[in-house]
C-alpha positions in Angstrom: -15.2 -59.4 -33.0 -13.3 -56.6 -34.6 -9.5 -57.1 -34.2 -7.8 -53.8 -33.9 -4.1 -53.8 -35.8 -1.1 -52.7 -34.1 -0.7 -49.6 -36.3 -4.5 -48.8 -35.2 -3.6 -48.9 -31.7 -0.2 -47.0 -31.5 -2.4 -43.9 -33.0 -5.1 -44.5 -30.4 -2.1 -44.1 -27.6 -0.5 -41.3 -29.8 -3.8 -39.6 -29.7 -4.8 -40.0 -26.3 -0.8 -39.0 -25.1 -1.4 -35.5 -27.1 -4.8 -35.2 -25.7 -3.4 -35.2 -22.2 -0.5 -32.6 -23.6 -3.0 -30.5 -24.4 -4.8 -30.1 -21.4 -2.0 -29.6 -19.6 -0.4 -27.1 -21.9 -3.7 -25.0 -21.8 -3.2 -25.0 -17.9 0.2 -23.7 -18.0 -0.5 -21.4 -20.9 -3.4 -19.5 -18.7 -1.1 -19.2 -15.4 1.5 -18.0 -17.9 -1.0 -15.7 -19.3 -2.0 -14.8 -15.3 1.5 -13.9 -14.7 2.2 -11.8 -17.6 -0.6 -9.9 -16.7 0.7 -9.2 -13.3 3.9 -8.3 -14.5 3.0 -6.2 -17.0 0.6 -4.6 -14.4 3.5 -3.9 -12.1 5.7 -2.5 -14.5 3.2 0.2 -15.2 2.6 1.3 -12.0 6.8 1.3 -11.3 6.7 3.3 -14.5 4.2 5.7 -13.2 5.5 6.1 -9.9 9.2 6.8 -11.3 7.9 9.5 -13.6 6.0 11.1 -10.6 9.3 11.1 -8.3 11.3 12.5 -11.5 8.6 15.2 -11.8 9.3 15.9 -8.3 13.0 16.5 -8.9 13.3 19.2 -11.5 16.9 19.6 -11.0 17.7 15.8 -11.8 18.6 15.1 -15.5 16.0 12.6 -16.6 17.7 9.2 -17.1 18.1 7.3 -20.3 15.1 4.8 -20.9 16.3 1.4 -19.8 17.4 -0.7 -23.1 15.0 -3.7 -23.6 14.8 -6.7 -25.8 12.6 -6.0 -28.7 10.9 -9.5 -28.3 9.9 -8.7 -24.6 8.4 -5.0 -25.8 6.6 -7.0 -28.2 4.8 -9.5 -26.3 3.4 -6.8 -23.8 -0.3 -6.9 -24.4 -1.6 -3.7 -26.5 -4.8 -3.6 -24.3 -2.9 -1.9 -21.4 -3.7 1.9 -21.9 -1.1 4.0 -20.3 -2.6 5.3 -16.9 -2.4 8.8 -15.8 0.8 10.0 -13.8 -0.3 10.4 -10.3 0.1 13.7 -8.4 2.9 14.3 -6.0 0.4 14.4 -3.2 -0.5 10.7 -4.5 2.7 9.5 -4.8 3.6 10.8 -1.2 0.3 9.0 0.3 1.6 5.8 -1.7 5.3 5.8 -0.9 4.2 6.9 3.0 2.2 3.3 3.7 4.3 1.1 2.2 1.8 -0.6 -0.1 2.8 -1.8 -3.2 1.3 -2.9 -6.6 1.2 -6.3 -5.8 -1.1 -5.7 -2.7 -3.8 -4.5 -5.1 -6.6 -7.1 -6.2 -5.5 -9.4 -9.1 -6.7 -11.2 -11.7 -9.4 -13.6 -10.9 -10.0 -17.1 -12.6 -11.1 -17.4 -15.8 -14.6 -17.8 -14.6 -14.2 -14.9 -12.2 -14.9 -16.5 -9.2 -11.9 -16.1 -7.2 -10.8 -12.2 -6.8 -8.1 -11.3 -4.8 -8.1 -8.7 -1.7 -5.4 -6.5 -0.5 -2.4 -9.1 0.1 -0.7 -7.3 2.9 -4.0 -7.3 5.1 -5.1 -11.0 3.9 -1.4 -12.0 5.1 -1.9 -10.0 8.5 -5.1 -11.8 9.2 -3.9 -14.8 8.4 -0.9 -14.3 11.1 -3.3 -12.9 13.2 -5.5 -16.5 13.3 -2.1 -18.6 13.2 -0.9 -17.1 16.4 2.4 -18.3 17.4 2.8 -21.0 15.1 5.8 -20.9 12.4 4.5 -21.1 8.8 6.0 -21.3 5.3 5.2 -18.7 2.5 3.8 -21.8 0.6 1.2 -22.4 3.4 0.3 -18.8 3.5 0.1 -18.7 -0.3 -2.1 -21.6 0.0 -4.3 -20.7 2.5 -5.2 -17.5 0.9 -6.0 -19.3 -2.4 -2.9 -18.2 -4.2 -0.7 -21.1 -4.5 -2.0 -21.6 -8.6 1.2 -20.5 -9.7 5.0 -19.8 -9.0 4.4 -15.9 -9.5 1.5 -15.6 -6.7 3.7 -17.8 -4.4 6.5 -14.9 -5.1 4.2 -12.3 -4.6 3.4 -13.6 -1.0 7.1 -14.2 -0.4 7.8 -10.6 -1.5 4.9 -9.1 0.8 6.1 -11.5 3.6 9.9 -10.2 3.4 8.7 -6.6 3.0 6.2 -7.2 6.2 9.9 -8.7 8.1 11.5 -5.3 7.1 8.4 -3.2 8.5 8.4 -5.8 11.7 4.6 -6.6 11.4 6.1 -10.1 10.7 8.9 -12.1 11.9 11.6 -14.6 10.4 12.2 -17.5 12.7 14.3 -19.7 10.1 15.0 -20.0 6.8 11.6 -19.9 5.0 9.8 -19.6 8.1 7.4 -16.9 9.3 5.7 -16.2 12.7 3.1 -13.1 13.6 5.2 -10.2 15.5 5.2 -10.3 19.0 2.8 -6.9 20.3 
């Protein structure tokens, strides 16, 4: 029988711990990359909408660009090409129906098996099925498969808050939502 020295056993334990940390960090990295991609997409849509709105106001003086830290600008992926500025009709349509960028199809899993549809429609469909029950935003996110990271859950919370403002969903308590009465 081969005896293992205490030093060798300590090295094995350390290596196992590092492998577990590596797996956890890989998952965390993927979640952060998805969240960064979502923020970058939202930033681009806000910039395009702002540019389009400024084009509609010719007498207004264009504001100076907001100062951003250099490290934040440097971390934005270079793969995102600038999108064309929407026409005035497109801006009016987008502003009029209340849909925002977070409702668009978002990133899927690394294997492409999960894709997101329009978040607003998904949430309204969920509440149509839920009936007269109180639910938390985290429960809605879980039911829609959007509970993988805090960014996805926060997108659901933001959309719920917007729907409350539009009286399409009711807030019945702190963090509790219910389908609006028809």
